[in-house]
N, C-alpha and C positions, 0 to 999 in steps of 0.2 A: 504494500500500500504506500502511495506517495505521501509526502508530508502534507500536502494540500488536502488529500483525502482523510488523513489522520486528524487534522484540525477539525474537520466537520463532526468527528465523533467525540470531541472533548467538550466539557461544560463551557458555557458561554462566560465571557469576562466583561460584559458591558457595564456591570456594576462596579468594576475596578478602575481606578485611575492609574494604579501602579502596584508593584510588589517591591518591598525592600528586602534584601538578602542580608542577614545578620550573622557575623562570625561568632566563634566561641567566646571572644572577648566582649561581645555586645556591640561591636561596631558595624554600622551599615557599610557593607563593602561594594554594593551595587544596587541600582534601582532599575527595574524593567518597567517601562511606561506603556500605557495603552495608547499607542500611536503607530502609524504605519512604519513597518520595518521592525517593530518590537512586539506587536500584538500576538503573533504566533508563539513567540517565546513566553509571553505573559500567560497564554493559555496552557502551554506545556508545564511551566513551573507551578502555576496555580493548581493544576490537576495533580501533579506530583505531591505538592504540599497537602492537598486534601486527602490523598490516599495514604501518605506516609507520616504526616504531621510535621515534616521538615524535609529538606533536600539532603537525604542521607546517601551514602554510597550506593545502596540498593536502589533508591529512588533515581539516582543519577544514571545508573545502568538502564533503567526503564526509560528514562528521558532520552538517552542516546538512541534507543530503539524507536521511540516516537518521532525523533527528528529524521529518521529514515535516511534518504539520500544525502541530506545535508551533513549528517555525521561523517560520511565518507569524505565529503568535500572538506570538512573542518580538519579531519586527520591529515589530509593531503596538503592543506593550506592553513597552518596554525596562524591565528590572529584574524582570520577572515570572518569567523563566526564566534564572537566572544562568549555568548551564552552557552554554546556547545563546548567550547574550550573549558569553561568553568566546570561543566559536568564531568568532562574527562579528568580534570585535575582532582575533583572531589573523589572520584573512583580511585585514581592512582594514589592519593594521599590519605584515603580513609577518613575524610573530613565530612562534617555535617554543617549545613547552614540553616538557621531558623528563617522563617518567612513571616513578614508582617504585611497584611493587606492594607492598601490605601484606597478607601472607597471613593467612588466618583460622587461629585456633588449633584443632587437632583436638579 
């Protein structure tokens, strides 16, 4: 299944303005916004957080599968897909990130 097809199966994120990714020290290390170019990653990370409670190494592995063909491109071109690169690093380093939802204003 392509990434575009996978996205259609994930829960909607219209209620979110962004997700903040928080490291073990409590620092926000990244923000994924609900805007063109990031909305797909917002949906993936939100789905993973809902299923796993955080972006754990196991969640990261599942996320790499969800990204499909983009994961292969990210592995071949480090830096091109930072949200996928982050998942790869979490798996390799055995790290977990907490997720804080930032809700969209009505």
